[in-house]
C-alpha positions in Angstrom: -8.0 57.8 76.5 -5.5 59.4 74.1 -4.7 57.9 70.7 -1.2 57.1 69.9 0.1 59.7 67.3 0.4 58.5 63.8 4.1 58.0 63.0 5.5 59.8 60.0 8.2 58.6 57.6 10.2 60.5 55.0 12.0 58.7 52.2 14.8 60.6 50.5 16.9 59.8 47.4 18.5 62.1 44.8 15.9 62.0 42.1 12.8 60.9 44.0 11.9 58.9 41.0 12.7 55.3 42.1 13.8 54.0 45.5 12.1 56.7 47.7 8.9 56.4 45.7 8.8 52.6 46.2 9.5 53.1 49.9 6.7 55.6 50.3 4.2 53.6 48.3 4.9 50.4 50.2 4.8 52.2 53.6 1.4 53.7 52.7 -0.1 50.5 51.3 1.4 48.1 53.8 0.4 50.2 56.8 -3.1 50.7 55.4 -2.6 54.5 55.9 -1.6 54.1 59.5 1.7 55.9 58.8 2.0 59.4 57.4 4.4 59.1 54.4 6.4 61.6 52.5 9.1 61.3 49.8 11.5 63.8 48.3 14.7 64.2 46.4 17.7 66.5 46.6 17.6 66.9 42.8 14.2 65.6 41.7 13.7 64.1 38.2 10.9 65.2 35.9 8.9 62.1 36.4 8.8 58.6 38.0 11.1 56.0 36.5 8.9 54.0 34.1 10.5 50.7 35.1 9.8 51.5 38.8 6.2 52.3 38.0 5.9 49.0 36.1 7.5 47.0 38.9 5.2 48.5 41.5 2.2 47.9 39.3 3.1 44.2 39.3 2.5 44.4 43.1 -0.9 46.0 42.6 0.4 49.4 43.6 -0.1 52.2 41.0 2.3 55.1 41.5 1.6 56.7 38.1 0.0 59.7 39.9 3.1 60.5 41.9 5.5 63.2 41.0 9.1 63.7 42.2 9.3 66.5 44.8 12.1 68.6 46.1 13.4 67.9 49.6 12.5 70.7 52.0 13.5 71.4 55.6 9.8 71.4 56.5 9.4 67.8 55.3 12.3 66.6 57.5 11.0 68.6 60.5 7.6 67.1 60.1 8.9 63.5 60.0 9.7 61.1 62.9 11.9 58.8 60.7 14.0 60.0 57.8 15.2 57.2 55.5 18.0 58.2 53.1 18.6 56.1 50.0 21.7 57.5 48.4 21.3 61.3 49.0 24.4 61.5 51.2 24.9 64.6 53.2 22.3 66.7 51.3 19.6 65.7 53.8 19.1 68.3 56.6 19.8 67.0 60.1 17.6 67.7 63.1 18.2 66.4 66.6 15.6 64.0 67.9 14.8 62.5 64.4 15.5 58.9 63.7 17.7 58.6 60.6 18.2 55.4 58.6 20.4 55.0 55.6 19.2 52.2 53.3 22.0 51.5 50.8 20.2 50.1 47.7 21.2 50.1 44.0 19.9 53.0 42.0 17.2 51.8 39.5 17.9 54.8 37.1 18.3 53.5 33.6 17.5 49.9 34.6 14.8 47.7 33.1 12.0 46.2 35.1 13.9 42.9 35.5 16.7 44.8 37.3 14.2 46.9 39.3 12.3 43.8 40.8 15.1 42.8 43.2 15.4 46.4 44.4 11.6 46.6 44.8 11.6 43.4 46.8 14.4 44.6 49.1 12.5 47.9 49.7 9.4 46.0 50.6 11.3 43.7 53.0 12.9 46.8 54.7 9.5 48.6 54.9 7.9 45.6 56.5 10.7 45.6 59.1 10.3 49.3 59.7 6.5 48.9 60.2 7.2 46.2 62.8 9.7 48.6 64.6 7.0 51.3 64.6 4.4 48.9 66.0 2.2 49.1 62.8 0.5 46.0 61.6 1.2 45.1 57.9 -1.9 44.7 55.8 -2.1 42.7 52.6 -1.3 44.3 49.3 -3.7 43.3 46.4 -2.0 41.1 43.8 0.8 40.0 46.1 1.0 36.5 47.4 
């Protein structure tokens, strides 16, 4: 009996400091590790957006250990699904990959109050994606 291969998802935004980090963190946590997750940026920032980190911590998810990473061709090649979040045409295209473009406001420079609705929309979309991938959503500590 062969096991189904673990799906892999890559989240891409320009700075890899906000939206793509939230997408990756939710995918990892809500899938219970059943999905291989990557995130990257076309022009990575120095660090994670502090308001994004605070908003995710409210959900019981600590992303303070994460660092923005540069988008590589290898990351795209290794992923089944590539989700762009405002990086436009800078993302390499490979036939056979599933590409989704999630248009979401950029949390750069925003306070945590402004980040919460973006965070909640990212969570909603990740839950939908996990359903499409056939992956059960597990509970996140601290979220009702």
